[in-house]
N, C-alpha and C positions, 0 to 999 in steps of 0.2 A: 631457545638459545639465540642470543643476539648475534648479528653479523660480525661485530667486533670481537667476540670470543670464539666464534666458529672458525674464522680464518686461521688464527694461531694454532688451533687444535688440528686443523687439516694439515698445516705445515709440519707439526710434530708427528702426525700419522705418516705422512710421506717420508719423513726422515727415518722413523722407526722401521718402515717397510724396507727402505734402502739399506739400512744397517743390517736387518735380518737377512736379506738376500745376499749381501756381501759376505756376511759370516758363514752362510750356507755354502757359498762358492769356495770360500777359503777352507772350510772343513772338508769338502769333497776333494779339493786340490791337494790338501795335506795328506789325506788318506791315500790318494793315488800316487803322490810323490814318494811315499815309503816303498812302493813296489818298483820304482824305476831304478835301473842300473845307471847311476850318474857317472860312473867311470866310463861307461860306454858312450854316454852323451858327450863327455869331454873329449874322448878319442875322435868322435865324429866331428866335433867343432874344430879340432886341430887340423883337419883337412882343408879348412877354408884358407885361401891365399889372398894376398893383398889385392891383386888384380881383379879377383872375383868380387871382393867387397866394393871395389870401384865400379864394376859393372852394375851391381845392385844399387849403388848410390845414383848412378846416371839414370837407371830405370825409375828410381824414386822421383827424380826431378821431372821426368815425363809424366809420371802419375800425378804429381802435385799440380803441374801445369794444366793437365786435362781436368782435374778436379775444380780448378778456379776459372776455367774458360767460360762457363755460363755467366759469370759476373760481367765479363767483357761483352758478352752477347746481349745481355739485357740492359746494360747501362751505357747510354750513348757517350762516346768519346773516351771510354776507359780502355787503354791498351791491355793486352793479355798479360804482359809482364807485371803491370801495376795490379791487375786482378790477382795474380799469384802472390804478390807481396802482401796485399790486403788479406788474402785467405790464410796465409801462413801465420800472420799476426793473430787472426781470430782463432786459429787452431791452438796457438800457444795459450790464449786466454782460457780456452775450455779446459786446459789441464791444470790451471792454477786458480781459477775462480768459477763459481757457479753461474749458470745463465741468469740474466742476459748479458754477462760481461763480454762475451764474444761479439755480440751485436753492438755494444757500446764502443768497443775498439774499432769495429768495422766503420761505424758512422763517424767516429772521430777522425779516422784516416781519410775517409772519403771527403768529409767537409774541408779538411786541410788542403785537399787537392782541388778544391773549387767545385766539387760535385754537389748539386743541391740535395738536401736531405730527403725530400720525397722520392727522388730518383734513386738514391742510395737504398732507401728502405724497400722500394718496390723491386729493385734488382736483387737485393739480398733475399727477399722472401721468395721470389721466383727461382733463385738459385737453390734454396733449401727444398722447395716443392719438387723441382726437377730431380734432385738427388734422391728424394724419398720415392719417387716413381721408379727410378732405376734400382734403388736398394731393394724394394719389394718385387721388382720385376726380374731381378737376377735369377731366381730359381726357375723361372719359366725358360730363360735362355739355357740354363743348365740342363733342364729336362729335354729341350729340343735337341741339344747336342747329344744327349744320351740316346734318344730315340733314333737320330740320324746315324749314329755309329752302331746301332744294333744291340746296345746294351739296355738292360731294363732292371731298375731297382724300384720296386713298388713304394718303399718308404720315402724315397726322394721325390717321386712323382706326387704322392699324397701331400707331402710337406710343401710342395710348390703351389698347390691349389689355393689355400687361404692367402698366401703371399701375393699371388696374382690378383686376387680379388681386391686386396688393399691397393695395389698399384693401379688397377682399373678404376677404383673408386676415386683416387686422387686425380687421375686424368679426367674422369667424368665431372668432378667438382670444378676443375679448371675450365672445361668446356662450357659448363653452365654459367660460370662467372663471367665469361667473355662473350656470351650470346648477345647481350645488350645491357646498357647502363641501367635502365629501369629495372630489368630483371635482376641484375646484380644487387641493386639497392634493396629490392624487396626481399631477396634471399638473405642478405646480410641482416636486414632489420628483423626478420623472423628468427634467425639464428641468435641475434642479440637478445631478443625477447625471451627465448628459451633459456639462455644462459642467465638472464636476469632473475629467473625464478630461484636459482641457486645462489647467485651473487647479485644482490639488489643494486650494487653500485654500477653495474653494467647498463648501458643505455642502447636500446635497439636503434634509435635514431642516429646515435654517434657511430655505431657500427656501419650503418648504411652510408653515412657520409665518408667514413674512412675507406670502405670498399669501393665506392665510386671514384674517390681520388686515386686509390691504388690502381684501379682499372685504367684510368686516363693516363697514368704514368707509363704503362707497359703495353697497352693495347696495340700500338703501332708496330711493336717489335715481336710480339708473341708468335705470329704465323711463321716467321723465319727463325727466330731465336730458340723457341721451344724444341723443335725437332733437332736442331743442331746441338742444343744443350744435352738432350737425351742421348744423342750419338756420342758426344764427347765423354759423358759420364759412363756410358756403357764401355767405351774404350778404356777409360780409367780403371774400371773394375777388371777388365781383361788383362790390363798391364799389371794390376795387383796380383792376379792369379798367376801370371807369368813370373813375377818376382818370387812367388812361393815355390813354383816349380824349379826355378833356378837355385833357390836356397837349398832345396832338397838335393838337387844334383851336386851342388858344391860341397855338401857334407857326406856324399857317398851313396845316397839313395838313387840307384840307377833306374833306367826305363824298364828293365826286365822285372824289377821288383814292383814298381808303381808307375804305370804309364802316365804320361803328362796329361792326357785327356781325362783320366780318372781324377787327378788332382784338381783340374779346372772345374769339372762337373761337381765334385764334392764341395768345392769352395763356393761356386755360384749358388748351389742349393742352400748352403748355410749362411749366405751373405746377409740376410736380414738380421742375423744375430749381432751384426756390427752396431745395431741400435743401442746395445748396452755400453756402459762406460769404457773408454779406451778401445773403441772398435771391437767390443765383445771379447777382450782378451781373457783367456781361460775358458770361456763358454764356446765360442766359435772354434777355438783350437781343439778342445776336447771332442767336439762333434766331428770335425774333419779328420782328425787323427784316427778316431775310431772307425770312420768310413774307409780310410785308406788301408788300415790294418786288416779290414774285413775283405777288401777287394784285391789287395796286393798279393804277391807271391814271394815267399821267403824274405819278407820285409821285417827288419828289426825295429822295434818300437823306439829304441834309443836314437837311431839315425833320423827317424821322422821327427822326434821331439827336438833334436838338434837343428834340423832344418827350420822348424817353426820358430825356434829361439832366434836364429839369424834373421828370419823374415820379420819378426816382431821388433827386434832391435833397430832394423833399418826403417821400417814403416811407422814406428811410433817415436823412436829417438830422433830419426832424421827430421820429421816435421817440427819437432820442438826446437831443434837447432836452427832450422830455417826460420822459424817464428822469431827466435831471439835476434837473428840477423835482420829480419824484416823490420822489427820494431826499432832496432838500433839505427837502421838506415833511415826510417821515418823521422826519428828524433834528430838525426843529423841534418836531414832536410829542413826541419823546423828551425834548427839553430842557424842555418844558412839563410833562412827567410823569416826573420823574427817578427815581421809585420803580418805574416799569414795567420789568419784567425784559426785557432784550434777549438774543436767542439768540446 
């Protein structure tokens, strides 16, 4: 099979797998939905007051600012509020177009602000890598909280182990990449040569040059920026968990039924499931809801579902609205500065 025909077939295979998984999730969701008391869910949602929704929106702003902070840490001269604007625009693009549309939007905005493309690329890549370290490290934090509080759920601990290994592997790869430029070039060249066996168009030498250029862009900032980025993103995940706790409380699920720490632990352990589209909507929700129903006392499923519904509306709908606002603001800035080159 020639490379020209193999690539389209691989694309169609990925598309078919994505459709199959989506249909499976929909089928499971529909079967579960038939057993839910939707009138009870509506009654729980009716408890939500305007001031409570405002509190959730303010918490979302903090969450989104923390999520974008690594961009400001890795890109010299980028204020945190600009980083947040760029991040919201990229999030919007992920909901309306397939990758790498989000990166195209990021780089277009960065270039219009006068940030050199190599610096923008390096900062964006480090931002993504930092997030993946925290995404797969979250179950470890959840397990530590569980152990410190004297609770023990074997299933959650076992689930945290492979996730921890992924997080450590990413950190290890970063450490190896920044040991020395020669070492980075050799590692990238070998990786490129391996990939070239599957994709002949890939050049190991080109990978080595790109890796060396990437390293030069961020090497001076990594020692300080990487730990701060990991701390900021960990705080972001904890804020996200707090928003979930608040959403449950606002619809009537009290601490006697489900303690806050149980919500946080269950959320952290399941957090790698946000890898799926729309932050794992449906998949992460089902896992955490099942966990809370198993550890809670006299907890009603309808109340928990209502809390998740509120949390999802705020944490998915909110960033989309912020993304629309960010793109509109960027376009307005370009109109005011018509001579600014747009990527």
